[in-house]
N, CA, C and O atoms as a CHARMM CRD file, in Angstrom:
* protein
*
  340
    1    1 MET  N     79.43100 -41.35600-256.37900 PROA 1      0.00000
    2    1 MET  CA    78.16900 -40.88600-255.86200 PROA 1      0.00000
    3    1 MET  C     77.64900 -41.89500-254.84500 PROA 1      0.00000
    4    1 MET  O     77.66500 -43.10100-255.09100 PROA 1      0.00000
    5    2 THR  N     77.19400 -41.40000-253.71600 PROA 2      0.00000
    6    2 THR  CA    76.66300 -42.25500-252.66100 PROA 2      0.00000
    7    2 THR  C     75.14300 -42.25300-252.72700 PROA 2      0.00000
    8    2 THR  O     74.51700 -41.20200-252.86200 PROA 2      0.00000
    9    3 THR  N     74.56400 -43.43000-252.63200 PROA 3      0.00000
   10    3 THR  CA    73.10600 -43.52100-252.60700 PROA 3      0.00000
   11    3 THR  C     72.66300 -44.02700-251.24300 PROA 3      0.00000
   12    3 THR  O     73.37300 -44.76800-250.56400 PROA 3      0.00000
   13    4 THR  N     71.48300 -43.60500-250.87500 PROA 4      0.00000
   14    4 THR  CA    70.89500 -44.03300-249.60800 PROA 4      0.00000
   15    4 THR  C     69.69000 -44.90100-249.90900 PROA 4      0.00000
   16    4 THR  O     68.81300 -44.51300-250.68000 PROA 4      0.00000
   17    5 ALA  N     69.64900 -46.06300-249.30800 PROA 5      0.00000
   18    5 ALA  CA    68.52200 -46.97100-249.53100 PROA 5      0.00000
   19    5 ALA  C     67.27200 -46.41600-248.85900 PROA 5      0.00000
   20    5 ALA  O     67.33400 -45.85600-247.76400 PROA 5      0.00000
   21    6 ALA  N     66.14800 -46.57900-249.52700 PROA 6      0.00000
   22    6 ALA  CA    64.86800 -46.16200-248.95300 PROA 6      0.00000
   23    6 ALA  C     64.52500 -47.08500-247.79400 PROA 6      0.00000
   24    6 ALA  O     64.88700 -48.26100-247.81100 PROA 6      0.00000
   25    7 PRO  N     63.82800 -46.56400-246.78400 PROA 7      0.00000
   26    7 PRO  CA    63.45700 -47.42600-245.66100 PROA 7      0.00000
   27    7 PRO  C     62.49700 -48.52400-246.11500 PROA 7      0.00000
   28    7 PRO  O     61.66100 -48.30500-246.99300 PROA 7      0.00000
   29    8 ALA  N     62.62000 -49.68500-245.52200 PROA 8      0.00000
   30    8 ALA  CA    61.72100 -50.79000-245.83800 PROA 8      0.00000
   31    8 ALA  C     60.34900 -50.48900-245.25400 PROA 8      0.00000
   32    8 ALA  O     60.22700 -50.20200-244.06300 PROA 8      0.00000
   33    9 THR  N     59.32100 -50.55400-246.08500 PROA 9      0.00000
   34    9 THR  CA    57.97300 -50.27700-245.61800 PROA 9      0.00000
   35    9 THR  C     57.04800 -51.39700-246.05100 PROA 9      0.00000
   36    9 THR  O     57.26500 -52.03800-247.07900 PROA 9      0.00000
   37   10 ALA  N     56.02900 -51.62200-245.26700 PROA 10     0.00000
   38   10 ALA  CA    54.98500 -52.58000-245.61700 PROA 10     0.00000
   39   10 ALA  C     53.92600 -51.82900-246.41300 PROA 10     0.00000
   40   10 ALA  O     53.78600 -50.61900-246.23700 PROA 10     0.00000
   41   11 PRO  N     53.17400 -52.50300-247.28500 PROA 11     0.00000
   42   11 PRO  CA    52.17100 -51.80000-248.08300 PROA 11     0.00000
   43   11 PRO  C     51.09000 -51.14500-247.23200 PROA 11     0.00000
   44   11 PRO  O     50.61600 -50.06100-247.57000 PROA 11     0.00000
   45   12 PHE  N     50.69700 -51.78000-246.14200 PROA 12     0.00000
   46   12 PHE  CA    49.68400 -51.20200-245.26000 PROA 12     0.00000
   47   12 PHE  C     50.16900 -51.33000-243.83000 PROA 12     0.00000
   48   12 PHE  O     50.57300 -52.41100-243.40000 PROA 12     0.00000
   49   13 ARG  N     50.13000 -50.24600-243.10000 PROA 13     0.00000
   50   13 ARG  CA    50.52500 -50.26300-241.69000 PROA 13     0.00000
   51   13 ARG  C     49.47100 -49.49100-240.91300 PROA 13     0.00000
   52   13 ARG  O     48.85000 -48.57100-241.44500 PROA 13     0.00000
   53   14 PHE  N     49.27200 -49.85700-239.67900 PROA 14     0.00000
   54   14 PHE  CA    48.34100 -49.16200-238.80400 PROA 14     0.00000
   55   14 PHE  C     49.13400 -48.42700-237.73600 PROA 14     0.00000
   56   14 PHE  O     50.07500 -48.97500-237.16300 PROA 14     0.00000
   57   15 PHE  N     48.75200 -47.19000-237.47300 PROA 15     0.00000
   58   15 PHE  CA    49.40500 -46.36500-236.47700 PROA 15     0.00000
   59   15 PHE  C     48.35200 -45.75100-235.57100 PROA 15     0.00000
   60   15 PHE  O     47.39800 -45.14400-236.05900 PROA 15     0.00000
   61   16 ASP  N     48.50400 -45.89600-234.27400 PROA 16     0.00000
   62   16 ASP  CA    47.64400 -45.18800-233.33100 PROA 16     0.00000
   63   16 ASP  C     48.18100 -43.77300-233.21300 PROA 16     0.00000
   64   16 ASP  O     49.37100 -43.57000-232.97100 PROA 16     0.00000
   65   17 VAL  N     47.29700 -42.79300-233.38600 PROA 17     0.00000
   66   17 VAL  CA    47.71000 -41.39500-233.31500 PROA 17     0.00000
   67   17 VAL  C     46.78700 -40.63000-232.36900 PROA 17     0.00000
   68   17 VAL  O     45.70400 -41.09600-232.01200 PROA 17     0.00000
   69   18 HSD  N     47.23900 -39.46300-231.98000 PROA 18     0.00000
   70   18 HSD  CA    46.42500 -38.56400-231.17200 PROA 18     0.00000
   71   18 HSD  C     46.62000 -37.15100-231.70300 PROA 18     0.00000
   72   18 HSD  O     47.61900 -36.86500-232.36400 PROA 18     0.00000
   73   19 VAL  N     45.68100 -36.27700-231.41800 PROA 19     0.00000
   74   19 VAL  CA    45.76300 -34.89100-231.87900 PROA 19     0.00000
   75   19 VAL  C     46.72700 -34.13300-230.97700 PROA 19     0.00000
   76   19 VAL  O     46.55100 -34.08300-229.76000 PROA 19     0.00000
   77   20 VAL  N     47.73900 -33.54800-231.58800 PROA 20     0.00000
   78   20 VAL  CA    48.71100 -32.73200-230.86400 PROA 20     0.00000
   79   20 VAL  C     48.22600 -31.28600-230.81000 PROA 20     0.00000
   80   20 VAL  O     48.30200 -30.63400-229.76800 PROA 20     0.00000
   81   21 ARG  N     47.72900 -30.79400-231.94200 PROA 21     0.00000
   82   21 ARG  CA    47.16700 -29.43900-231.98000 PROA 21     0.00000
   83   21 ARG  C     46.26300 -29.30500-233.20000 PROA 21     0.00000
   84   21 ARG  O     46.34300 -30.09100-234.14400 PROA 21     0.00000
   85   22 SER  N     45.42000 -28.31200-233.15800 PROA 22     0.00000
   86   22 SER  CA    44.58300 -27.98400-234.30900 PROA 22     0.00000
   87   22 SER  C     44.54500 -26.46700-234.45400 PROA 22     0.00000
   88   22 SER  O     44.63000 -25.72400-233.47600 PROA 22     0.00000
   89   23 ARG  N     44.41700 -26.03700-235.69300 PROA 23     0.00000
   90   23 ARG  CA    44.39000 -24.60000-235.98000 PROA 23     0.00000
   91   23 ARG  C     43.38500 -24.35000-237.08700 PROA 23     0.00000
   92   23 ARG  O     43.47900 -24.94600-238.16000 PROA 23     0.00000
   93   24 ARG  N     42.42600 -23.47600-236.83600 PROA 24     0.00000
   94   24 ARG  CA    41.42700 -23.13800-237.84600 PROA 24     0.00000
   95   24 ARG  C     42.07100 -22.21700-238.87400 PROA 24     0.00000
   96   24 ARG  O     42.56800 -21.14300-238.53300 PROA 24     0.00000
   97   25 LEU  N     42.06000 -22.64100-240.13400 PROA 25     0.00000
   98   25 LEU  CA    42.64200 -21.86000-241.21400 PROA 25     0.00000
   99   25 LEU  C     41.61700 -20.99200-241.90900 PROA 25     0.00000
  100   25 LEU  O     41.94600 -19.93300-242.44300 PROA 25     0.00000
  101   26 SER  N     40.37700 -21.44100-241.90300 PROA 26     0.00000
  102   26 SER  CA    39.26300 -20.69800-242.49800 PROA 26     0.00000
  103   26 SER  C     37.98900 -21.25300-241.86500 PROA 26     0.00000
  104   26 SER  O     38.06000 -22.21500-241.10100 PROA 26     0.00000
  105   27 PRO  N     36.83300 -20.67700-242.16100 PROA 27     0.00000
  106   27 PRO  CA    35.60000 -21.22000-241.56600 PROA 27     0.00000
  107   27 PRO  C     35.33600 -22.68800-241.89700 PROA 27     0.00000
  108   27 PRO  O     34.62700 -23.36800-241.15500 PROA 27     0.00000
  109   28 SER  N     35.89400 -23.18100-242.99500 PROA 28     0.00000
  110   28 SER  CA    35.61400 -24.57200-243.37700 PROA 28     0.00000
  111   28 SER  C     36.86900 -25.45000-243.44800 PROA 28     0.00000
  112   28 SER  O     36.81400 -26.55400-243.99000 PROA 28     0.00000
  113   29 MET  N     37.98500 -24.98100-242.91500 PROA 29     0.00000
  114   29 MET  CA    39.21300 -25.77500-242.98100 PROA 29     0.00000
  115   29 MET  C     39.98900 -25.67800-241.67100 PROA 29     0.00000
  116   29 MET  O     40.19800 -24.59600-241.12300 PROA 29     0.00000
  117   30 VAL  N     40.40800 -26.85000-241.18900 PROA 30     0.00000
  118   30 VAL  CA    41.18700 -26.92800-239.95700 PROA 30     0.00000
  119   30 VAL  C     42.45100 -27.74100-240.24200 PROA 30     0.00000
  120   30 VAL  O     42.38100 -28.80600-240.85500 PROA 30     0.00000
  121   31 ARG  N     43.59400 -27.24400-239.80000 PROA 31     0.00000
  122   31 ARG  CA    44.83800 -28.02200-239.88100 PROA 31     0.00000
  123   31 ARG  C     44.98200 -28.78300-238.57500 PROA 31     0.00000
  124   31 ARG  O     44.97400 -28.18800-237.49700 PROA 31     0.00000
  125   32 ILE  N     45.11500 -30.10200-238.67400 PROA 32     0.00000
  126   32 ILE  CA    45.24100 -30.95600-237.50000 PROA 32     0.00000
  127   32 ILE  C     46.61100 -31.61300-237.55100 PROA 32     0.00000
  128   32 ILE  O     46.99000 -32.19900-238.56500 PROA 32     0.00000
  129   33 THR  N     47.35000 -31.51300-236.45700 PROA 33     0.00000
  130   33 THR  CA    48.66500 -32.13800-236.34400 PROA 33     0.00000
  131   33 THR  C     48.53400 -33.35600-235.43400 PROA 33     0.00000
  132   33 THR  O     48.04600 -33.25800-234.30900 PROA 33     0.00000
  133   34 PHE  N     48.97800 -34.50000-235.94000 PROA 34     0.00000
  134   34 PHE  CA    48.88500 -35.74500-235.19700 PROA 34     0.00000
  135   34 PHE  C     50.24200 -36.13500-234.63900 PROA 34     0.00000
  136   34 PHE  O     51.28200 -35.77500-235.19300 PROA 34     0.00000
  137   35 GLY  N     50.22200 -36.87100-233.54000 PROA 35     0.00000
  138   35 GLY  CA    51.43300 -37.43700-232.95400 PROA 35     0.00000
  139   35 GLY  C     51.18000 -38.89000-232.62300 PROA 35     0.00000
  140   35 GLY  O     50.03200 -39.31500-232.50100 PROA 35     0.00000
  141   36 GLY  N     52.24000 -39.64500-232.47700 PROA 36     0.00000
  142   36 GLY  CA    52.12500 -41.04700-232.12300 PROA 36     0.00000
  143   36 GLY  C     53.49700 -41.66400-231.97300 PROA 36     0.00000
  144   36 GLY  O     54.46800 -41.20900-232.57800 PROA 36     0.00000
  145   37 GLU  N     53.56800 -42.70800-231.15900 PROA 37     0.00000
  146   37 GLU  CA    54.84400 -43.34700-230.85200 PROA 37     0.00000
  147   37 GLU  C     55.56400 -43.89500-232.07600 PROA 37     0.00000
  148   37 GLU  O     56.79100 -43.82500-232.15000 PROA 37     0.00000
  149   38 ARG  N     54.83000 -44.43300-233.03000 PROA 38     0.00000
  150   38 ARG  CA    55.46000 -45.12400-234.16400 PROA 38     0.00000
  151   38 ARG  C     55.42800 -44.32200-235.45800 PROA 38     0.00000
  152   38 ARG  O     55.73200 -44.87300-236.51500 PROA 38     0.00000
  153   39 LEU  N     55.07100 -43.04500-235.41300 PROA 39     0.00000
  154   39 LEU  CA    54.94200 -42.28000-236.64900 PROA 39     0.00000
  155   39 LEU  C     56.25600 -42.11200-237.39900 PROA 39     0.00000
  156   39 LEU  O     56.24100 -41.83200-238.59800 PROA 39     0.00000
  157   40 ALA  N     57.38800 -42.27400-236.72900 PROA 40     0.00000
  158   40 ALA  CA    58.67200 -42.21300-237.42700 PROA 40     0.00000
  159   40 ALA  C     58.77600 -43.34300-238.45600 PROA 40     0.00000
  160   40 ALA  O     59.55600 -43.24700-239.40300 PROA 40     0.00000
  161   41 GLU  N     57.99400 -44.41000-238.27500 PROA 41     0.00000
  162   41 GLU  CA    57.99300 -45.53300-239.21300 PROA 41     0.00000
  163   41 GLU  C     57.14500 -45.25200-240.44900 PROA 41     0.00000
  164   41 GLU  O     57.20700 -46.00000-241.42400 PROA 41     0.00000
  165   42 LEU  N     56.35400 -44.18200-240.41700 PROA 42     0.00000
  166   42 LEU  CA    55.53000 -43.80500-241.56400 PROA 42     0.00000
  167   42 LEU  C     56.44600 -43.19300-242.60400 PROA 42     0.00000
  168   42 LEU  O     57.04900 -42.14800-242.36000 PROA 42     0.00000
  169   43 ALA  N     56.55800 -43.82600-243.76100 PROA 43     0.00000
  170   43 ALA  CA    57.49100 -43.37900-244.77900 PROA 43     0.00000
  171   43 ALA  C     56.75000 -43.06000-246.06300 PROA 43     0.00000
  172   43 ALA  O     55.78200 -43.73200-246.42100 PROA 43     0.00000
  173   44 SER  N     57.20700 -42.04600-246.73800 PROA 44     0.00000
  174   44 SER  CA    56.65100 -41.67200-248.02800 PROA 44     0.00000
  175   44 SER  C     57.54200 -42.24800-249.11500 PROA 44     0.00000
  176   44 SER  O     58.75900 -42.06900-249.09300 PROA 44     0.00000
  177   45 GLY  N     56.93200 -42.93300-250.05700 PROA 45     0.00000
  178   45 GLY  CA    57.70800 -43.53300-251.13200 PROA 45     0.00000
  179   45 GLY  C     57.65500 -42.76000-252.42600 PROA 45     0.00000
  180   45 GLY  O     58.18100 -43.22600-253.43700 PROA 45     0.00000
  181   46 GLY  N     57.04300 -41.60700-252.42900 PROA 46     0.00000
  182   46 GLY  CA    56.96700 -40.84200-253.67100 PROA 46     0.00000
  183   46 GLY  C     55.83400 -39.84000-253.65300 PROA 46     0.00000
  184   46 GLY  O     55.29600 -39.51500-252.59500 PROA 46     0.00000
  185   47 ARG  N     55.47400 -39.35400-254.82200 PROA 47     0.00000
  186   47 ARG  CA    54.48200 -38.27800-254.93000 PROA 47     0.00000
  187   47 ARG  C     53.05300 -38.73700-254.68700 PROA 47     0.00000
  188   47 ARG  O     52.27200 -38.01000-254.07400 PROA 47     0.00000
  189   48 ASP  N     52.70300 -39.90000-255.14400 PROA 48     0.00000
  190   48 ASP  CA    51.32000 -40.35300-255.08700 PROA 48     0.00000
  191   48 ASP  C     51.07900 -41.14300-253.80500 PROA 48     0.00000
  192   48 ASP  O     50.81200 -42.34400-253.85100 PROA 48     0.00000
  193   49 GLN  N     51.17500 -40.47300-252.67400 PROA 49     0.00000
  194   49 GLN  CA    51.00600 -41.12700-251.38300 PROA 49     0.00000
  195   49 GLN  C     49.69000 -40.67800-250.75500 PROA 49     0.00000
  196   49 GLN  O     49.21400 -39.57100-251.00500 PROA 49     0.00000
  197   50 ARG  N     49.12100 -41.54200-249.94900 PROA 50     0.00000
  198   50 ARG  CA    47.90600 -41.18900-249.22700 PROA 50     0.00000
  199   50 ARG  C     47.84400 -41.99600-247.94900 PROA 50     0.00000
  200   50 ARG  O     48.58000 -42.96700-247.77000 PROA 50     0.00000
  201   51 PHE  N     46.96500 -41.58600-247.07400 PROA 51     0.00000
  202   51 PHE  CA    46.70300 -42.36100-245.87200 PROA 51     0.00000
  203   51 PHE  C     45.23100 -42.24800-245.56500 PROA 51     0.00000
  204   51 PHE  O     44.56700 -41.31300-246.01100 PROA 51     0.00000
  205   52 LYS  N     44.72600 -43.17900-244.81800 PROA 52     0.00000
  206   52 LYS  CA    43.33500 -43.13700-244.37000 PROA 52     0.00000
  207   52 LYS  C     43.32500 -42.91900-242.87500 PROA 52     0.00000
  208   52 LYS  O     44.10700 -43.51200-242.13200 PROA 52     0.00000
  209   53 LEU  N     42.43800 -42.07100-242.46000 PROA 53     0.00000
  210   53 LEU  CA    42.23300 -41.80400-241.05100 PROA 53     0.00000
  211   53 LEU  C     40.94600 -42.50700-240.65600 PROA 53     0.00000
  212   53 LEU  O     39.87500 -42.16800-241.16000 PROA 53     0.00000
  213   54 PHE  N     41.03700 -43.47900-239.76400 PROA 54     0.00000
  214   54 PHE  CA    39.87200 -44.22500-239.30000 PROA 54     0.00000
  215   54 PHE  C     39.38700 -43.61100-238.00200 PROA 54     0.00000
  216   54 PHE  O     40.15500 -43.45600-237.05200 PROA 54     0.00000
  217   55 LEU  N     38.12100 -43.26600-237.96600 PROA 55     0.00000
  218   55 LEU  CA    37.49800 -42.65400-236.79000 PROA 55     0.00000
  219   55 LEU  C     36.55500 -43.65100-236.14300 PROA 55     0.00000
  220   55 LEU  O     35.90000 -44.41800-236.84900 PROA 55     0.00000
  221   56 PRO  N     36.46700 -43.66300-234.82500 PROA 56     0.00000
  222   56 PRO  CA    35.59100 -44.63200-234.15200 PROA 56     0.00000
  223   56 PRO  C     34.11500 -44.30800-234.36500 PROA 56     0.00000
  224   56 PRO  O     33.74900 -43.17000-234.65500 PROA 56     0.00000
  225   57 GLN  N     33.27700 -45.33300-234.21500 PROA 57     0.00000
  226   57 GLN  CA    31.83400 -45.12500-234.17900 PROA 57     0.00000
  227   57 GLN  C     31.49600 -44.36600-232.88900 PROA 57     0.00000
  228   57 GLN  O     32.30400 -44.36000-231.96000 PROA 57     0.00000
  229   58 PRO  N     30.33500 -43.73500-232.81000 PROA 58     0.00000
  230   58 PRO  CA    30.00000 -42.93000-231.61800 PROA 58     0.00000
  231   58 PRO  C     30.10100 -43.68200-230.28800 PROA 58     0.00000
  232   58 PRO  O     30.40700 -43.06400-229.26800 PROA 58     0.00000
  233   59 HSD  N     29.85400 -44.98000-230.26700 PROA 59     0.00000
  234   59 HSD  CA    29.89900 -45.74500-229.02000 PROA 59     0.00000
  235   59 HSD  C     31.29500 -46.31500-228.70900 PROA 59     0.00000
  236   59 HSD  O     31.45600 -47.04100-227.72800 PROA 59     0.00000
  237   60 GLN  N     32.29700 -45.99600-229.52800 PROA 60     0.00000
  238   60 GLN  CA    33.64400 -46.53500-229.35200 PROA 60     0.00000
  239   60 GLN  C     34.61500 -45.43600-228.92400 PROA 60     0.00000
  240   60 GLN  O     34.41400 -44.26400-229.24200 PROA 60     0.00000
  241   61 ASP  N     35.66200 -45.81800-228.20400 PROA 61     0.00000
  242   61 ASP  CA    36.70000 -44.84200-227.88000 PROA 61     0.00000
  243   61 ASP  C     37.84500 -44.89200-228.88400 PROA 61     0.00000
  244   61 ASP  O     38.69000 -43.99800-228.91100 PROA 61     0.00000
  245   62 ARG  N     37.87300 -45.94700-229.71700 PROA 62     0.00000
  246   62 ARG  CA    38.86000 -46.06200-230.79200 PROA 62     0.00000
  247   62 ARG  C     38.29200 -46.98400-231.86600 PROA 62     0.00000
  248   62 ARG  O     37.43300 -47.81200-231.56200 PROA 62     0.00000
  249   63 PRO  N     38.74900 -46.86500-233.11500 PROA 63     0.00000
  250   63 PRO  CA    38.26700 -47.78000-234.15700 PROA 63     0.00000
  251   63 PRO  C     38.62400 -49.21900-233.80800 PROA 63     0.00000
  252   63 PRO  O     39.67700 -49.48000-233.22600 PROA 63     0.00000
  253   64 VAL  N     37.75000 -50.14600-234.16200 PROA 64     0.00000
  254   64 VAL  CA    37.96400 -51.55700-233.85000 PROA 64     0.00000
  255   64 VAL  C     38.37500 -52.29600-235.11000 PROA 64     0.00000
  256   64 VAL  O     37.68000 -52.25700-236.12600 PROA 64     0.00000
  257   65 PHE  N     39.51200 -52.97000-235.03100 PROA 65     0.00000
  258   65 PHE  CA    39.99200 -53.82500-236.11100 PROA 65     0.00000
  259   65 PHE  C     40.34200 -55.17400-235.51300 PROA 65     0.00000
  260   65 PHE  O     41.21700 -55.26500-234.65200 PROA 65     0.00000
  261   66 ASP  N     39.66400 -56.22800-235.96200 PROA 66     0.00000
  262   66 ASP  CA    39.97500 -57.57200-235.49000 PROA 66     0.00000
  263   66 ASP  C     41.22900 -58.11000-236.15700 PROA 66     0.00000
  264   66 ASP  O     41.93500 -58.94400-235.59100 PROA 66     0.00000
  265   67 ASP  N     41.50000 -57.63000-237.36100 PROA 67     0.00000
  266   67 ASP  CA    42.61300 -58.15200-238.14100 PROA 67     0.00000
  267   67 ASP  C     43.37100 -56.97000-238.72900 PROA 67     0.00000
  268   67 ASP  O     42.80100 -56.18500-239.48600 PROA 67     0.00000
  269   68 THR  N     44.63800 -56.83600-238.39100 PROA 68     0.00000
  270   68 THR  CA    45.45700 -55.78200-238.99400 PROA 68     0.00000
  271   68 THR  C     46.56700 -56.38100-239.85900 PROA 68     0.00000
  272   68 THR  O     47.53100 -55.69800-240.20400 PROA 68     0.00000
  273   69 GLY  N     46.42400 -57.65300-240.20400 PROA 69     0.00000
  274   69 GLY  CA    47.39800 -58.31900-241.07000 PROA 69     0.00000
  275   69 GLY  C     47.05400 -58.09900-242.53700 PROA 69     0.00000
  276   69 GLY  O     46.32800 -57.16700-242.88200 PROA 69     0.00000
  277   70 ASP  N     47.57700 -58.95800-243.38500 PROA 70     0.00000
  278   70 ASP  CA    47.37600 -58.80600-244.82400 PROA 70     0.00000
  279   70 ASP  C     45.90800 -58.89500-245.23300 PROA 70     0.00000
  280   70 ASP  O     45.52700 -58.31100-246.24700 PROA 70     0.00000
  281   71 GLY  N     45.07000 -59.61300-244.47100 PROA 71     0.00000
  282   71 GLY  CA    43.66800 -59.76900-244.82700 PROA 71     0.00000
  283   71 GLY  C     42.74200 -58.77600-244.14600 PROA 71     0.00000
  284   71 GLY  O     41.54700 -59.04500-244.02600 PROA 71     0.00000
  285   72 TRP  N     43.25600 -57.63100-243.69500 PROA 72     0.00000
  286   72 TRP  CA    42.45400 -56.68500-242.91900 PROA 72     0.00000
  287   72 TRP  C     41.30600 -56.09200-243.72300 PROA 72     0.00000
  288   72 TRP  O     40.22300 -55.88200-243.17800 PROA 72     0.00000
  289   73 TYR  N     41.51900 -55.81900-245.00300 PROA 73     0.00000
  290   73 TYR  CA    40.49800 -55.09900-245.75600 PROA 73     0.00000
  291   73 TYR  C     39.21300 -55.90700-245.93900 PROA 73     0.00000
  292   73 TYR  O     38.14100 -55.36200-245.67600 PROA 73     0.00000
  293   74 PRO  N     39.24800 -57.17600-246.37500 PROA 74     0.00000
  294   74 PRO  CA    38.00700 -57.94700-246.47700 PROA 74     0.00000
  295   74 PRO  C     37.31300 -58.10600-245.11700 PROA 74     0.00000
  296   74 PRO  O     36.08600 -58.04400-245.03500 PROA 74     0.00000
  297   75 ALA  N     38.09400 -58.31100-244.05700 PROA 75     0.00000
  298   75 ALA  CA    37.50800 -58.43900-242.71900 PROA 75     0.00000
  299   75 ALA  C     36.85000 -57.12700-242.30600 PROA 75     0.00000
  300   75 ALA  O     35.77400 -57.13500-241.70800 PROA 75     0.00000
  301   76 TRP  N     37.47200 -56.02900-242.61300 PROA 76     0.00000
  302   76 TRP  CA    36.93900 -54.69300-242.29400 PROA 76     0.00000
  303   76 TRP  C     35.62400 -54.45000-243.01400 PROA 76     0.00000
  304   76 TRP  O     34.70500 -53.87100-242.43400 PROA 76     0.00000
  305   77 ARG  N     35.51200 -54.87600-244.26100 PROA 77     0.00000
  306   77 ARG  CA    34.29600 -54.65500-245.04700 PROA 77     0.00000
  307   77 ARG  C     33.11500 -55.48000-244.55000 PROA 77     0.00000
  308   77 ARG  O     31.96800 -55.10500-244.79500 PROA 77     0.00000
  309   78 ARG  N     33.36200 -56.59700-243.85500 PROA 78     0.00000
  310   78 ARG  CA    32.29500 -57.47600-243.39800 PROA 78     0.00000
  311   78 ARG  C     31.64600 -57.02000-242.09800 PROA 78     0.00000
  312   78 ARG  O     30.63400 -57.59700-241.69900 PROA 78     0.00000
  313   79 ARG  N     32.17200 -56.03000-241.43500 PROA 79     0.00000
  314   79 ARG  CA    31.65000 -55.63800-240.13100 PROA 79     0.00000
  315   79 ARG  C     31.21800 -54.18500-240.12500 PROA 79     0.00000
  316   79 ARG  O     31.40700 -53.47200-241.11000 PROA 79     0.00000
  317   80 ILE  N     30.63900 -53.74300-239.01600 PROA 80     0.00000
  318   80 ILE  CA    30.34100 -52.32700-238.85100 PROA 80     0.00000
  319   80 ILE  C     31.68500 -51.62400-238.76700 PROA 80     0.00000
  320   80 ILE  O     32.47400 -51.85600-237.85100 PROA 80     0.00000
  321   81 ARG  N     31.92300 -50.77400-239.72800 PROA 81     0.00000
  322   81 ARG  CA    33.24800 -50.22100-239.87500 PROA 81     0.00000
  323   81 ARG  C     33.39200 -48.83900-239.23300 PROA 81     0.00000
  324   81 ARG  O     32.42000 -48.09700-239.09300 PROA 81     0.00000
  325   82 PRO  N     34.61700 -48.51800-238.85000 PROA 82     0.00000
  326   82 PRO  CA    34.86600 -47.14200-238.43200 PROA 82     0.00000
  327   82 PRO  C     34.76400 -46.23500-239.65700 PROA 82     0.00000
  328   82 PRO  O     35.00600 -46.67900-240.77900 PROA 82     0.00000
  329   83 SER  N     34.41500 -44.99800-239.45100 PROA 83     0.00000
  330   83 SER  CA    34.40800 -44.04600-240.55800 PROA 83     0.00000
  331   83 SER  C     35.83200 -43.83500-241.02400 PROA 83     0.00000
  332   83 SER  O     36.75800 -43.81400-240.21300 PROA 83     0.00000
  333   84 ALA  N     36.01100 -43.67900-242.32100 PROA 84     0.00000
  334   84 ALA  CA    37.34800 -43.44700-242.88300 PROA 84     0.00000
  335   84 ALA  C     37.32000 -42.15400-243.67100 PROA 84     0.00000
  336   84 ALA  O     36.36400 -41.86400-244.38900 PROA 84     0.00000
  337   85 ARG  N     38.35200 -41.40600-243.52800 PROA 85     0.00000
  338   85 ARG  CA    38.49400 -40.14800-244.27300 PROA 85     0.00000
  339   85 ARG  C     39.84200 -40.14900-244.94800 PROA 85     0.00000
  340   85 ARG  O     40.18800 -39.18900-245.63600 PROA 85     0.00000
């Protein structure tokens, strides 16, 4: 039996994405398809997976992160943060 190794992934990664298309499924639900240069690196490791979508503040054109390394979360909590969904 041949096994395939799972891709190496970091616990937290940041990806810049853009909206490729959107489709209204009902009055209160929209399916949004995202694209991005590095999305092939986004890997699922199992059933209990999630991601956060960070949205910019109204005066920003993109969310601002001073630190995207291992200490990003405490730094993110100390500043005016982008909305997360």
